[in-house]
N, CA, C and O atoms as a GROMACS GRO file, in nm:
protein
  312
    1MET      N    1  10.913  12.917  17.978
    1MET     CA    2  10.975  12.988  17.868
    1MET      C    3  10.938  13.137  17.877
    1MET      O    4  10.821  13.170  17.899
    2THR      N    5  11.035  13.224  17.861
    2THR     CA    6  11.010  13.367  17.870
    2THR      C    7  10.939  13.418  17.745
    2THR      O    8  10.934  13.349  17.642
    3ASN      N    9  10.884  13.538  17.755
    3ASN     CA   10  10.820  13.599  17.638
    3ASN      C   11  10.919  13.617  17.524
    3ASN      O   12  10.885  13.597  17.408
    4LEU      N   13  11.042  13.656  17.558
    4LEU     CA   14  11.143  13.674  17.454
    4LEU      C   15  11.174  13.542  17.384
    4LEU      O   16  11.188  13.538  17.262
    5GLU      N   17  11.185  13.436  17.460
    5GLU     CA   18  11.211  13.304  17.400
    5GLU      C   19  11.095  13.262  17.310
    5GLU      O   20  11.116  13.208  17.202
    6GLN      N   21  10.973  13.286  17.356
    6GLN     CA   22  10.856  13.251  17.275
    6GLN      C   23  10.852  13.335  17.147
    6GLN      O   24  10.817  13.285  17.040
    7TYR      N   25  10.887  13.462  17.160
    7TYR     CA   26  10.890  13.552  17.045
    7TYR      C   27  10.993  13.504  16.943
    7TYR      O   28  10.963  13.493  16.824
    8LYS      N   29  11.113  13.475  16.990
    8LYS     CA   30  11.218  13.425  16.902
    8LYS      C   31  11.176  13.295  16.835
    8LYS      O   32  11.196  13.278  16.715
    9ASN      N   33  11.119  13.203  16.912
    9ASN     CA   34  11.078  13.074  16.856
    9ASN      C   35  10.973  13.089  16.748
    9ASN      O   36  10.973  13.013  16.651
   10ALA      N   37  10.883  13.186  16.763
   10ALA     CA   38  10.782  13.209  16.659
   10ALA      C   39  10.850  13.246  16.528
   10ALA      O   40  10.811  13.197  16.422
   11PHE      N   41  10.951  13.332  16.534
   11PHE     CA   42  11.026  13.371  16.414
   11PHE      C   43  11.101  13.251  16.358
   11PHE      O   44  11.095  13.224  16.238
   12ILE      N   45  11.172  13.180  16.443
   12ILE     CA   46  11.256  13.068  16.399
   12ILE      C   47  11.173  12.959  16.332
   12ILE      O   48  11.209  12.909  16.226
   13GLU      N   49  11.061  12.923  16.396
   13GLU     CA   50  10.978  12.815  16.343
   13GLU      C   51  10.897  12.857  16.221
   13GLU      O   52  10.884  12.780  16.126
   14THR      N   53  10.843  12.978  16.223
   14THR     CA   54  10.756  13.023  16.114
   14THR      C   55  10.835  13.062  15.990
   14THR      O   56  10.797  13.027  15.878
   15LEU      N   57  10.945  13.134  16.010
   15LEU     CA   58  11.020  13.186  15.897
   15LEU      C   59  11.139  13.099  15.858
   15LEU      O   60  11.207  13.127  15.760
   16VAL      N   61  11.164  12.994  15.935
   16VAL     CA   62  11.275  12.901  15.912
   16VAL      C   63  11.407  12.979  15.903
   16VAL      O   64  11.475  12.979  15.800
   17VAL      N   65  11.439  13.044  16.015
   17VAL     CA   66  11.564  13.118  16.026
   17VAL      C   67  11.638  13.071  16.151
   17VAL      O   68  11.582  13.003  16.237
   18GLU      N   69  11.764  13.108  16.159
   18GLU     CA   70  11.846  13.078  16.276
   18GLU      C   71  11.834  13.193  16.375
   18GLU      O   72  11.807  13.306  16.337
   19GLU      N   73  11.854  13.162  16.503
   19GLU     CA   74  11.848  13.267  16.605
   19GLU      C   75  11.948  13.379  16.577
   19GLU      O   76  11.922  13.495  16.606
   20SER      N   77  12.061  13.343  16.520
   20SER     CA   78  12.164  13.443  16.490
   20SER      C   79  12.119  13.544  16.384
   20SER      O   80  12.180  13.650  16.372
   21GLN      N   81  12.015  13.513  16.309
   21GLN     CA   82  11.965  13.603  16.204
   21GLN      C   83  11.861  13.703  16.256
   21GLN      O   84  11.825  13.796  16.185
   22LEU      N   85  11.813  13.685  16.378
   22LEU     CA   86  11.700  13.763  16.426
   22LEU      C   87  11.731  13.911  16.447
   22LEU      O   88  11.650  13.996  16.410
   23LYS      N   89  11.845  13.942  16.506
   23LYS     CA   90  11.877  14.082  16.532
   23LYS      C   91  11.887  14.157  16.398
   23LYS      O   92  11.967  14.121  16.311
   24GLY      N   93  11.806  14.260  16.384
   24GLY     CA   94  11.806  14.340  16.262
   24GLY      C   95  11.726  14.281  16.147
   24GLY      O   96  11.720  14.340  16.039
   25LEU      N   97  11.663  14.165  16.168
   25LEU     CA   98  11.586  14.101  16.060
   25LEU      C   99  11.466  14.187  16.022
   25LEU      O  100  11.392  14.234  16.109
   26GLN      N  101  11.450  14.208  15.892
   26GLN     CA  102  11.340  14.289  15.842
   26GLN      C  103  11.257  14.210  15.742
   26GLN      O  104  11.302  14.112  15.683
   27TYR      N  105  11.134  14.256  15.725
   27TYR     CA  106  11.041  14.197  15.629
   27TYR      C  107  11.109  14.182  15.493
   27TYR      O  108  11.168  14.278  15.442
   28GLN      N  109  11.100  14.067  15.436
   28GLN     CA  110  11.153  14.028  15.306
   28GLN      C  111  11.306  14.015  15.302
   28GLN      O  112  11.364  14.006  15.195
   29ASP      N  113  11.371  14.014  15.420
   29ASP     CA  114  11.516  13.989  15.425
   29ASP      C  115  11.549  13.843  15.396
   29ASP      O  116  11.657  13.812  15.347
   30VAL      N  117  11.456  13.755  15.426
   30VAL     CA  118  11.475  13.611  15.405
   30VAL      C  119  11.357  13.558  15.324
   30VAL      O  120  11.247  13.614  15.332
   31PRO      N  121  11.377  13.452  15.248
   31PRO     CA  122  11.268  13.400  15.163
   31PRO      C  123  11.140  13.366  15.240
   31PRO      O  124  11.031  13.382  15.187
   32GLY      N  125  11.154  13.321  15.365
   32GLY     CA  126  11.037  13.283  15.443
   32GLY      C  127  10.950  13.399  15.486
   32GLY      O  128  10.833  13.381  15.520
   33TRP      N  129  11.006  13.520  15.487
   33TRP     CA  130  10.928  13.635  15.533
   33TRP      C  131  10.875  13.713  15.413
   33TRP      O  132  10.909  13.829  15.391
   34ASP      N  133  10.791  13.646  15.337
   34ASP     CA  134  10.718  13.710  15.228
   34ASP      C  135  10.578  13.741  15.282
   34ASP      O  136  10.555  13.732  15.403
   35SER      N  137  10.485  13.776  15.197
   35SER     CA  138  10.351  13.814  15.246
   35SER      C  139  10.281  13.697  15.316
   35SER      O  140  10.212  13.718  15.416
   36ILE      N  141  10.298  13.578  15.265
   36ILE     CA  142  10.235  13.461  15.328
   36ILE      C  143  10.304  13.429  15.460
   36ILE      O  144  10.238  13.401  15.560
   37GLY      N  145  10.436  13.434  15.460
   37GLY     CA  146  10.511  13.412  15.583
   37GLY      C  147  10.477  13.516  15.689
   37GLY      O  148  10.474  13.486  15.808
   38HIS      N  149  10.453  13.638  15.644
   38HIS     CA  150  10.418  13.746  15.737
   38HIS      C  151  10.288  13.713  15.809
   38HIS      O  152  10.279  13.726  15.932
   39MET      N  153  10.189  13.671  15.734
   39MET     CA  154  10.060  13.640  15.796
   39MET      C  155  10.070  13.516  15.886
   39MET      O  156  10.004  13.509  15.990
   40SER      N  157  10.153  13.421  15.848
   40SER     CA  158  10.175  13.304  15.933
   40SER      C  159  10.243  13.344  16.063
   40SER      O  160  10.209  13.294  16.170
   41LEU      N  161  10.340  13.436  16.054
   41LEU     CA  162  10.408  13.485  16.173
   41LEU      C  163  10.311  13.560  16.263
   41LEU      O  164  10.313  13.541  16.385
   42MET      N  165  10.226  13.643  16.205
   42MET     CA  166  10.129  13.718  16.286
   42MET      C  167  10.035  13.622  16.358
   42MET      O  168  10.005  13.641  16.476
   43ALA      N  169   9.988  13.520  16.287
   43ALA     CA  170   9.899  13.421  16.349
   43ALA      C  171   9.970  13.347  16.462
   43ALA      O  172   9.911  13.322  16.567
   44ALA      N  173  10.096  13.312  16.440
   44ALA     CA  174  10.173  13.242  16.544
   44ALA      C  175  10.190  13.329  16.668
   44ALA      O  176  10.176  13.282  16.780
   45LEU      N  177  10.220  13.456  16.646
   45LEU     CA  178  10.239  13.547  16.760
   45LEU      C  179  10.107  13.571  16.834
   45LEU      O  180  10.105  13.578  16.957
   46GLU      N  181  10.000  13.583  16.760
   46GLU     CA  182   9.869  13.600  16.825
   46GLU      C  183   9.835  13.478  16.909
   46GLU      O  184   9.780  13.491  17.018
   47ASP      N  185   9.868  13.359  16.860
   47ASP     CA  186   9.843  13.237  16.937
   47ASP      C  187   9.931  13.229  17.061
   47ASP      O  188   9.884  13.200  17.170
   48VAL      N  189  10.060  13.256  17.043
   48VAL     CA  190  10.156  13.246  17.153
   48VAL      C  191  10.119  13.341  17.267
   48VAL      O  192  10.124  13.303  17.384
   49PHE      N  193  10.084  13.464  17.232
   49PHE     CA  194  10.061  13.565  17.335
   49PHE      C  195   9.912  13.588  17.363
   49PHE      O  196   9.876  13.677  17.441
   50ASP      N  197   9.825  13.509  17.300
   50ASP     CA  198   9.681  13.516  17.322
   50ASP      C  199   9.630  13.660  17.305
   50ASP      O  200   9.564  13.716  17.393
   51ILE      N  201   9.662  13.717  17.188
   51ILE     CA  202   9.621  13.854  17.156
   51ILE      C  203   9.558  13.855  17.017
   51ILE      O  204   9.564  13.756  16.943
   52MET      N  205   9.497  13.967  16.982
   52MET     CA  206   9.445  13.989  16.847
   52MET      C  207   9.496  14.126  16.804
   52MET      O  208   9.451  14.229  16.855
   53MET      N  209   9.590  14.127  16.711
   53MET     CA  210   9.650  14.252  16.667
   53MET      C  211   9.560  14.328  16.570
   53MET      O  212   9.487  14.268  16.491
   54ASP      N  213   9.567  14.459  16.579
   54ASP     CA  214   9.495  14.545  16.484
   54ASP      C  215   9.561  14.535  16.347
   54ASP      O  216   9.681  14.507  16.336
   55THR      N  217   9.483  14.559  16.243
   55THR     CA  218   9.534  14.554  16.107
   55THR      C  219   9.652  14.648  16.088
   55THR      O  220   9.750  14.612  16.023
   56ASP      N  221   9.644  14.769  16.143
   56ASP     CA  222   9.754  14.865  16.129
   56ASP      C  223   9.883  14.812  16.191
   56ASP      O  224   9.992  14.833  16.136
   57ASP      N  225   9.871  14.744  16.303
   57ASP     CA  226   9.990  14.688  16.368
   57ASP      C  227  10.050  14.575  16.285
   57ASP      O  228  10.172  14.561  16.277
   58ILE      N  229   9.966  14.495  16.224
   58ILE     CA  230  10.013  14.386  16.138
   58ILE      C  231  10.089  14.444  16.019
   58ILE      O  232  10.194  14.393  15.981
   59ILE      N  233  10.037  14.550  15.962
   59ILE     CA  234  10.103  14.615  15.849
   59ILE      C  235  10.235  14.679  15.891
   59ILE      O  236  10.334  14.672  15.819
   60ASP      N  237  10.236  14.741  16.008
   60ASP     CA  238  10.356  14.810  16.058
   60ASP      C  239  10.464  14.715  16.110
   60ASP      O  240  10.577  14.758  16.132
   61PHE      N  241  10.432  14.590  16.129
   61PHE     CA  242  10.524  14.490  16.185
   61PHE      C  243  10.629  14.457  16.078
   61PHE      O  244  10.614  14.361  16.003
   62SER      N  245  10.735  14.538  16.074
   62SER     CA  246  10.829  14.531  15.962
   62SER      C  247  10.967  14.476  15.997
   62SER      O  248  11.050  14.457  15.909
   63SER      N  249  10.991  14.451  16.124
   63SER     CA  250  11.121  14.398  16.164
   63SER      C  251  11.109  14.326  16.298
   63SER      O  252  11.008  14.339  16.368
   64PHE      N  253  11.212  14.251  16.332
   64PHE     CA  254  11.216  14.180  16.460
   64PHE      C  255  11.202  14.280  16.575
   64PHE      O  256  11.125  14.257  16.668
   65GLU      N  257  11.275  14.389  16.568
   65GLU     CA  258  11.271  14.489  16.675
   65GLU      C  259  11.139  14.566  16.678
   65GLU      O  260  11.084  14.592  16.785
   66LYS      N  261  11.088  14.603  16.561
   66LYS     CA  262  10.960  14.675  16.553
   66LYS      C  263  10.848  14.590  16.612
   66LYS      O  264  10.755  14.642  16.674
   67GLY      N  265  10.856  14.461  16.591
   67GLY     CA  266  10.756  14.369  16.646
   67GLY      C  267  10.750  14.375  16.798
   67GLY      O  268  10.642  14.366  16.857
   68GLN      N  269  10.866  14.388  16.861
   68GLN     CA  270  10.868  14.399  17.007
   68GLN      C  271  10.798  14.528  17.053
   68GLN      O  272  10.726  14.527  17.153
   69GLU      N  273  10.820  14.636  16.980
   69GLU     CA  274  10.753  14.762  17.013
   69GLU      C  275  10.601  14.748  16.999
   69GLU      O  276  10.525  14.794  17.084
   70ILE      N  277  10.559  14.684  16.891
   70ILE     CA  278  10.416  14.667  16.866
   70ILE      C  279  10.354  14.577  16.973
   70ILE      O  280  10.246  14.609  17.024
   71LEU      N  281  10.418  14.469  17.006
   71LEU     CA  282  10.362  14.377  17.105
   71LEU      C  283  10.355  14.440  17.243
   71LEU      O  284  10.272  14.401  17.325
   72ALA      N  285  10.440  14.537  17.271
   72ALA     CA  286  10.435  14.608  17.399
   72ALA      C  287  10.300  14.679  17.416
   72ALA      O  288  10.253  14.697  17.528
   73LYS      N  289  10.239  14.719  17.305
   73LYS     CA  290  10.107  14.782  17.310
   73LYS      C  291  10.000  14.686  17.358
   73LYS      O  292   9.894  14.728  17.404
   74TYR      N  293  10.029  14.556  17.348
   74TYR     CA  294   9.937  14.452  17.391
   74TYR      C  295   9.980  14.392  17.525
   74TYR      O  296   9.941  14.280  17.560
   75ASP      N  297  10.060  14.468  17.599
   75ASP     CA  298  10.108  14.428  17.731
   75ASP      C  299  10.197  14.305  17.730
   75ASP      O  300  10.202  14.231  17.828
   76VAL      N  301  10.265  14.282  17.620
   76VAL     CA  302  10.365  14.174  17.613
   76VAL      C  303  10.498  14.237  17.650
   76VAL      O  304  10.547  14.327  17.582
   77GLU      N  305  10.557  14.190  17.760
   77GLU     CA  306  10.683  14.246  17.809
   77GLU      C  307  10.799  14.155  17.774
   77GLU      O  308  10.789  14.033  17.785
   78PHE      N  309  10.908  14.215  17.733
   78PHE     CA  310  11.029  14.138  17.698
   78PHE      C  311  11.140  14.167  17.796
   78PHE      O  312  11.249  14.111  17.783
   0.00000   0.00000   0.00000
């Protein structure tokens, strides 16, 4: 499975969304991406990519696309 597929799956499984909703998805756009869902998503991504994100990056992780930019700082390539 590619990094992009793993990234998408983390969103789909954690936030209970469809793949078609991912492009342009932002924090609080869907009921599952509230503060609790956000932390669950961060934990899922840290597990999937075996990383530990900085607090500032967790706070800045505000959209599907922004998340890819942030994960690039941790050498996750899409």
